[in-house]
C-alpha positions as CSV (number, residue, x, y, z in Angstrom):
1,X,-80.2,-33.2,-88.4
2,X,-77.8,-30.9,-90.2
3,X,-79.2,-27.3,-90.8
4,X,-77.8,-24.0,-92.0
5,X,-78.8,-21.6,-89.2
6,X,-79.0,-17.7,-89.6
7,X,-76.9,-16.3,-86.7
8,X,-77.7,-12.6,-87.2
9,X,-77.2,-9.7,-89.5
10,X,-73.6,-9.4,-90.9
11,X,-72.8,-13.0,-90.0
12,X,-72.8,-16.0,-92.4
13,X,-75.1,-18.9,-91.7
14,X,-73.6,-21.8,-89.8
15,X,-74.2,-25.4,-90.6
16,X,-74.7,-27.2,-87.4
17,X,-76.6,-30.1,-85.8
18,X,-80.2,-29.5,-84.5
19,X,-82.7,-31.9,-83.1
20,X,-84.9,-33.6,-85.7
21,X,-88.3,-32.1,-85.9
22,X,-91.4,-34.0,-84.5
23,X,-94.7,-33.7,-86.2
24,X,-97.5,-32.1,-84.3
25,X,-101.2,-32.8,-84.7
26,X,-102.1,-32.5,-88.4
27,X,-98.4,-32.3,-89.5
28,X,-95.9,-34.3,-91.3
29,X,-92.2,-34.4,-91.4
30,X,-90.5,-34.5,-94.7
31,X,-86.8,-35.2,-95.7
32,X,-86.0,-32.2,-97.8
33,X,-84.9,-33.2,-101.2
34,X,-84.5,-29.6,-102.7
35,X,-85.1,-26.1,-101.5
36,X,-84.8,-23.0,-103.4
37,X,-83.0,-19.8,-102.3
38,X,-85.4,-16.9,-102.4
39,X,-84.2,-13.2,-102.5
40,X,-86.6,-12.5,-99.7
41,X,-84.3,-14.7,-97.6
42,X,-81.5,-12.3,-98.6
43,X,-83.6,-9.1,-97.9
44,X,-84.8,-10.4,-94.5
45,X,-81.4,-11.3,-93.2
46,X,-79.9,-7.9,-94.2
47,X,-80.8,-5.8,-91.4
48,X,-82.9,-3.5,-93.4
49,X,-86.8,-3.7,-92.8
50,X,-88.1,-6.9,-91.2
51,X,-85.3,-9.2,-90.2
52,X,-85.6,-12.8,-89.2
53,X,-84.4,-13.6,-85.5
54,X,-81.1,-15.1,-85.0
55,X,-81.0,-18.9,-84.8
56,X,-83.8,-19.2,-87.4
57,X,-83.6,-21.9,-90.0
58,X,-84.7,-20.4,-93.3
59,X,-85.8,-22.0,-96.5
60,X,-89.4,-21.9,-97.7
61,X,-89.3,-23.2,-101.3
62,X,-89.0,-26.9,-100.5
63,X,-90.0,-30.4,-101.6
64,X,-89.3,-33.8,-100.2
65,X,-90.5,-37.1,-99.0
66,X,-92.6,-37.7,-96.0
67,X,-90.8,-39.7,-93.3
68,X,-93.1,-39.2,-90.3
69,X,-96.8,-38.5,-89.7
70,X,-98.4,-36.8,-86.8
71,X,-101.7,-37.4,-85.0
72,X,-104.9,-36.8,-87.1
73,X,-103.2,-36.9,-90.4
74,X,-105.3,-38.9,-92.9
75,X,-104.4,-38.0,-96.5
76,X,-100.7,-38.5,-96.3
77,X,-98.4,-41.4,-95.6
78,X,-94.7,-42.1,-95.3
79,X,-93.2,-42.2,-98.8
80,X,-95.4,-39.5,-100.3
81,X,-93.4,-36.9,-102.3
82,X,-94.8,-33.5,-101.4
83,X,-94.3,-29.8,-101.6
84,X,-96.1,-27.4,-99.1
85,X,-96.9,-23.8,-98.4
86,X,-94.5,-23.0,-95.5
87,X,-96.9,-21.9,-93.0
88,X,-100.1,-23.1,-91.2
89,X,-103.1,-21.4,-89.5
90,X,-105.9,-22.2,-87.2
91,X,-107.6,-24.3,-89.8
92,X,-111.1,-22.9,-89.0
93,X,-111.2,-19.2,-89.9
94,X,-112.4,-18.0,-93.2
95,X,-108.9,-17.3,-94.6
96,X,-107.7,-20.8,-93.7
97,X,-110.8,-22.3,-95.2
98,X,-110.0,-20.4,-98.3
99,X,-106.5,-21.9,-98.5
100,X,-104.8,-18.7,-97.4
101,X,-103.3,-19.3,-93.9
102,X,-101.1,-16.2,-94.3
103,X,-104.2,-14.2,-93.6
104,X,-105.0,-16.2,-90.5
105,X,-104.4,-14.3,-87.2
106,X,-102.9,-17.6,-85.7
107,X,-100.5,-18.1,-88.6
108,X,-97.4,-19.9,-87.9
109,X,-94.2,-20.2,-90.0
110,X,-93.1,-23.8,-90.9
111,X,-90.1,-22.9,-93.1
112,X,-86.9,-24.8,-92.4
113,X,-85.9,-26.1,-95.9
114,X,-82.2,-25.2,-95.3
115,X,-82.1,-28.4,-93.2
116,X,-82.3,-32.1,-93.7
117,X,-85.9,-32.3,-92.4
118,X,-88.8,-29.9,-92.1
119,X,-92.4,-29.9,-90.9
120,X,-95.3,-29.2,-93.0
121,X,-99.1,-29.0,-92.3
122,X,-101.4,-31.6,-94.0
123,X,-103.8,-28.8,-94.9
124,X,-100.9,-26.9,-96.8
125,X,-99.4,-29.9,-98.6
126,X,-99.7,-30.7,-102.4
127,X,-98.6,-34.2,-103.5
128,X,-96.2,-34.2,-106.3
129,X,-97.3,-36.0,-109.5
130,X,-95.2,-39.0,-110.6
131,X,-93.9,-36.9,-113.5
132,X,-92.4,-34.2,-111.2
133,X,-88.9,-34.4,-109.7
134,X,-88.1,-33.0,-106.3
135,X,-86.4,-30.1,-108.2
136,X,-89.6,-29.4,-109.9
137,X,-91.5,-29.5,-106.6
138,X,-89.1,-26.8,-105.2
139,X,-90.2,-24.5,-108.1
140,X,-93.9,-24.8,-107.2
141,X,-93.6,-22.2,-104.5
142,X,-92.3,-19.4,-106.6
143,X,-94.5,-20.3,-109.5
144,X,-97.4,-20.1,-107.1
145,X,-96.5,-16.7,-105.9
146,X,-96.2,-15.4,-109.5
147,X,-99.6,-17.1,-110.4
148,X,-101.5,-15.4,-107.6
149,X,-100.5,-12.0,-108.8
150,X,-101.0,-12.8,-112.5
151,X,-104.5,-14.0,-111.7
152,X,-105.2,-10.7,-109.9
153,X,-104.3,-8.7,-113.0
154,X,-107.3,-9.8,-115.0
155,X,-105.3,-10.8,-118.1
156,X,-107.5,-11.5,-121.2
157,X,-106.6,-12.8,-124.6
158,X,-104.6,-10.2,-126.4
159,X,-103.7,-8.2,-123.4
160,X,-100.3,-6.3,-123.4
161,X,-98.1,-6.8,-120.4
162,X,-94.7,-5.5,-119.1
163,X,-92.8,-7.4,-116.4
164,X,-90.3,-5.3,-114.5
165,X,-87.6,-7.6,-113.2
166,X,-86.6,-11.1,-114.3
167,X,-85.8,-12.9,-111.0
168,X,-87.8,-16.1,-110.4
169,X,-90.9,-14.2,-109.6
170,X,-90.6,-12.1,-112.7
171,X,-89.9,-15.1,-114.8
172,X,-93.0,-16.9,-113.3
173,X,-95.0,-13.7,-114.2
174,X,-93.8,-13.9,-117.7
175,X,-94.7,-17.7,-118.0
176,X,-98.3,-17.3,-116.5
177,X,-99.1,-14.1,-118.5
178,X,-98.3,-15.8,-121.8
179,X,-100.1,-19.0,-120.7
180,X,-103.3,-17.0,-119.9
181,X,-103.3,-15.4,-123.3
182,X,-101.4,-12.1,-123.3
183,X,-100.3,-11.2,-126.8
184,X,-97.4,-9.0,-125.8
185,X,-95.2,-9.9,-122.8
186,X,-92.3,-7.3,-122.6
187,X,-89.5,-8.3,-120.1
188,X,-87.5,-5.4,-118.6
189,X,-84.4,-5.8,-116.7
190,X,-81.1,-3.9,-115.8
191,X,-79.0,-6.0,-118.0
192,X,-79.4,-8.6,-120.8
193,X,-77.9,-11.3,-118.6
194,X,-81.3,-13.2,-118.5
195,X,-82.5,-12.4,-122.0
196,X,-82.4,-16.0,-123.3
197,X,-84.2,-17.4,-120.4
198,X,-86.9,-14.6,-120.3
199,X,-87.7,-15.4,-124.0
200,X,-87.8,-19.1,-123.3
201,X,-90.3,-18.5,-120.5
202,X,-92.6,-16.7,-122.9
203,X,-91.5,-13.0,-123.2
204,X,-92.1,-11.7,-126.8
205,X,-89.7,-8.9,-126.3
206,X,-86.7,-8.2,-123.9
207,X,-85.6,-4.5,-123.1
208,X,-83.0,-3.2,-120.8
209,X,-83.7,-0.1,-118.7
210,X,-82.8,3.3,-120.2
211,X,-84.2,6.9,-120.3
212,X,-86.3,6.0,-123.5
213,X,-87.8,2.9,-121.9
214,X,-91.4,4.2,-122.2
215,X,-91.0,4.8,-125.9
216,X,-89.3,1.4,-126.6
217,X,-92.1,-0.4,-124.8
218,X,-94.7,1.4,-126.6
219,X,-93.0,0.7,-129.9
220,X,-92.9,-3.0,-129.0
221,X,-96.7,-3.4,-128.1
222,X,-98.3,-0.6,-130.2
223,X,-98.8,1.6,-127.0
224,X,-98.2,1.6,-123.3
225,X,-99.0,-1.8,-121.6
226,X,-102.4,-2.4,-120.2
227,X,-100.8,-4.3,-117.2
228,X,-97.4,-3.8,-115.6
229,X,-95.9,-6.3,-113.0
230,X,-93.5,-4.8,-110.6
231,X,-91.2,-7.7,-109.8
232,X,-88.1,-5.7,-108.7
233,X,-88.8,-5.0,-105.1
234,X,-86.8,-1.9,-104.7
235,X,-87.7,1.7,-103.9
236,X,-88.8,3.6,-107.0
237,X,-90.1,0.5,-108.8
238,X,-93.7,1.3,-108.0
239,X,-93.4,4.7,-109.4
240,X,-91.7,3.4,-112.5
241,X,-94.5,0.8,-113.0
242,X,-97.2,3.6,-112.7
243,X,-95.3,5.7,-115.2
244,X,-95.2,2.9,-117.8
245,X,-98.7,1.5,-117.7
246,X,-101.5,2.7,-119.9
247,X,-104.3,5.0,-118.7
248,X,-106.9,2.9,-116.8
249,X,-104.3,0.3,-116.6
250,X,-103.4,-2.1,-113.8
251,X,-100.1,-2.3,-111.8
252,X,-99.6,-5.5,-109.7
253,X,-96.9,-5.4,-107.1
254,X,-95.1,-8.7,-106.7
255,X,-91.6,-7.4,-105.8
256,X,-92.2,-7.1,-102.0
257,X,-90.0,-4.0,-101.3
258,X,-88.8,-4.1,-97.8
259,X,-88.6,-0.4,-97.5
260,X,-91.0,2.6,-97.9
261,X,-92.0,3.4,-101.5
262,X,-94.1,6.2,-103.0
263,X,-96.4,6.9,-105.8
264,X,-97.8,10.2,-106.8
265,X,-101.7,10.0,-106.1
266,X,-102.5,12.9,-108.4
267,X,-100.5,11.3,-111.3
268,X,-102.1,7.9,-110.6
269,X,-105.5,9.3,-110.2
270,X,-105.1,11.3,-113.5
271,X,-104.4,8.1,-115.3
272,X,-107.2,6.2,-113.4
273,X,-104.8,3.5,-112.4
274,X,-105.6,0.3,-110.5
275,X,-102.8,-0.8,-108.2
276,X,-102.9,-4.2,-106.5
277,X,-100.6,-6.0,-104.1
278,X,-100.0,-9.7,-103.7
279,X,-98.2,-11.6,-101.1
280,X,-97.6,-15.3,-101.4
281,X,-100.2,-17.6,-102.5
282,X,-103.4,-19.8,-101.9
283,X,-103.3,-23.5,-101.8
284,X,-105.1,-23.6,-105.2
285,X,-102.1,-21.7,-106.7
286,X,-99.8,-24.4,-105.5
287,X,-102.1,-27.1,-107.0
288,X,-102.4,-25.2,-110.3
289,X,-98.6,-24.9,-110.7
290,X,-98.2,-28.6,-110.0
291,X,-100.9,-29.4,-112.6
292,X,-99.2,-27.2,-115.2
293,X,-95.9,-28.9,-114.8
294,X,-97.5,-32.4,-114.8
295,X,-99.2,-31.5,-118.1
296,X,-95.9,-31.1,-119.6
297,X,-94.8,-27.4,-118.8
298,X,-91.0,-27.7,-119.2
299,X,-90.2,-23.9,-119.4
300,X,-90.0,-23.4,-115.5
301,X,-87.3,-26.0,-115.2
302,X,-85.0,-23.8,-117.1
303,X,-85.0,-21.4,-114.1
304,X,-82.8,-23.7,-112.2
305,X,-79.2,-22.7,-112.8
306,X,-77.3,-24.5,-110.1
307,X,-77.8,-26.9,-107.3
308,X,-75.5,-26.8,-104.2
309,X,-75.0,-28.7,-101.0
310,X,-75.9,-27.5,-97.5
311,X,-72.2,-27.1,-96.7
312,X,-71.8,-24.7,-99.6
313,X,-74.9,-22.7,-98.8
314,X,-73.4,-20.1,-96.2
315,X,-70.7,-19.0,-98.7
316,X,-73.1,-19.0,-101.7
317,X,-75.7,-17.1,-99.8
318,X,-73.5,-14.3,-98.8
319,X,-72.0,-14.1,-102.4
320,X,-75.5,-13.8,-103.7
321,X,-75.9,-10.4,-101.7
322,X,-73.4,-8.9,-104.2
323,X,-73.8,-11.0,-107.4
324,X,-76.7,-13.0,-108.7
325,X,-76.2,-16.7,-109.2
326,X,-78.3,-17.3,-112.4
327,X,-82.1,-17.3,-111.8
328,X,-82.8,-20.0,-109.2
329,X,-80.3,-21.8,-107.1
330,X,-81.5,-25.0,-105.3
331,X,-80.0,-26.5,-102.1
332,X,-79.8,-30.3,-101.7
333,X,-79.6,-30.8,-97.9
334,X,-78.7,-34.5,-98.4
335,X,-75.8,-34.0,-100.8
336,X,-72.2,-34.6,-99.5
């Protein structure tokens, strides 16, 4: 198969030939139809913080068609259209039984969406409803990641929410917060480049960062927001979120900053804040995202701003380190 392979920090990926994957027990092989480029891929190939080993095939936001089935697989067959959590666990521990293999001590990565074929564990697979395209399927992973964090926040009808950062995870947080009944959903970004998309996803107000941001947020929602989602993933964002949220409010960290960040415990304690961290998703989050799109949710589709071939991926990937390419760029490994 053809795959885009990470060769090490400071080097572009190289498209080369690799052996086709073979499914192990409880696994399937899918022909990748679409795979989203995640900013975590950029961060974890930068040399700052955790960095993937050289020769890794990245890509974890994938969807495709099953082409081979391993021993013991009973619920999937060749031709099924699927998406999947890009990991598997032992299958027997409490975290695996809860649908959270990321928490399993034997967790194993199954990402390789930047290739023509990838493996997926049957226990981590969600079949795509007939109404969803493979491009829709590739959006389920980031939508599921946002959903897990939004569910942790305890949003109630009428809640006031601010979302810091309007990448794919921030856009997902906006969408789910509005869907779960938030009255005010204020999107905050460095520039107004994504204003229209944020409003389309459900934001009731869009603000750019400035010294008077707390006053402008309070003016838009009648006071400081009860819940702030940190979706920036950069040092200083956690402290900024704590400064914006209302007393006794909740901060949910979805940005996954790769470097040390800080928060003033006295300040946070004085405000009686609750701070929660969310990583990835559970299987039920994948299933809920698929159901939402199957019921007619069209807003997430607007996040896809470009689709590129595998051959274009190395150049586009490196350019994305310096300049964003819209909200979500998808890779079509089968395209010429």
